[in-house]
C-alpha positions as CSV (number, residue, x, y, z in Angstrom):
1,M,1.1,-5.6,17.3
2,T,-1.0,-2.6,18.2
3,K,1.4,1.0,19.1
4,L,0.1,3.4,22.0
5,A,2.0,6.7,21.5
6,I,1.5,8.5,24.9
7,I,2.1,12.7,24.6
8,H,3.7,14.1,27.8
9,T,4.3,17.7,29.2
10,T,6.4,16.2,31.8
11,P,8.7,13.6,32.2
12,A,7.5,12.7,35.7
13,T,4.5,10.9,33.5
14,I,6.7,8.4,31.4
15,D,7.0,5.7,34.8
16,T,4.3,5.7,35.7
17,M,2.6,5.7,32.2
18,K,5.2,2.5,31.0
19,T,4.1,0.7,34.1
20,L,0.6,1.3,33.8
21,A,0.8,0.5,30.1
22,A,2.5,-2.6,30.8
23,E,0.2,-4.4,33.4
24,I,-2.8,-3.3,30.9
25,L,-2.0,-3.4,28.0
26,P,0.8,-5.5,28.0
27,S,0.8,-6.4,24.1
28,H,0.9,-2.8,22.8
29,E,4.7,-1.4,21.7
30,L,4.8,2.2,23.5
31,V,6.3,5.4,22.3
32,N,6.4,8.6,24.3
33,F,6.5,12.4,23.3
34,V,7.6,14.8,25.9
35,D,7.8,18.5,25.9
36,D,8.4,19.8,29.3
37,S,8.5,23.5,27.9
38,I,4.6,23.0,27.6
39,L,3.5,23.5,31.6
40,P,5.7,26.2,32.2
41,Q,4.8,28.1,29.0
42,L,1.1,27.6,30.5
43,G,2.1,29.0,34.2
44,Q,3.5,32.3,32.1
45,N,0.8,33.0,29.6
46,G,-2.0,32.0,32.4
47,G,-3.2,28.8,30.6
48,N,-3.4,30.0,27.3
49,L,-3.8,27.0,24.7
50,A,-3.8,28.7,21.6
51,D,-0.2,29.4,22.5
52,V,0.2,25.8,22.7
53,E,-2.3,24.1,20.6
54,E,-0.2,23.8,17.2
55,R,2.7,21.9,18.9
56,M,0.3,19.8,20.6
57,I,-1.3,18.9,17.3
58,H,2.2,18.4,15.8
59,Y,3.0,15.9,18.5
60,A,-0.3,14.0,17.5
61,R,0.7,14.3,14.1
62,F,4.2,12.8,15.1
63,A,2.5,10.0,16.4
64,E,0.3,8.8,13.9
65,Q,4.2,8.8,11.2
66,V,5.8,6.6,13.5
67,G,2.3,3.8,13.5
68,A,0.8,4.7,16.1
69,D,-2.6,3.1,16.1
70,V,-3.6,5.0,19.2
71,I,-3.1,8.1,21.2
72,L,-2.9,9.2,25.0
73,E,-2.7,12.6,25.6
74,A,-1.6,12.1,28.8
75,C,-2.0,15.7,31.0
76,S,-5.4,17.6,31.9
77,S,-4.1,20.8,31.4
78,V,-4.0,20.7,28.0
79,G,-7.1,18.4,27.5
80,E,-9.4,20.6,25.6
81,L,-7.0,20.4,22.8
82,V,-7.9,17.0,21.9
83,S,-10.6,17.8,20.6
84,K,-7.7,19.7,17.5
85,M,-5.8,17.0,17.7
86,R,-8.4,14.3,16.7
87,S,-9.3,16.2,13.7
88,A,-6.2,16.5,12.6
89,V,-5.0,12.6,12.7
90,S,-6.9,9.8,11.6
91,I,-6.2,7.7,14.6
92,P,-8.0,7.9,18.3
93,V,-6.3,10.5,20.5
94,V,-8.1,9.9,24.2
95,R,-7.8,12.4,27.3
96,I,-6.4,11.1,30.0
97,D,-9.0,12.1,32.2
98,E,-11.7,10.6,30.0
């Protein structure tokens, strides 16, 4: 079974993404990573992605370690970090807004 890992920056997207994944990718196993401190931090630091870059890369690595075949980064606010996440893992990383 193919495993999809979704990295969320808010718990508000979890149920919606679970529902969509079940409809669109019913044969995929789903694992979610949630860090609801990222968006508040970006709000406080003026959107400086450098402050959360390493954390997002770690989540991508965690996803790969748990056996994910593909990662969906579910927040457009950190989408610019996807290229760096892709460089850190050997599985595809997809931006939510791609």
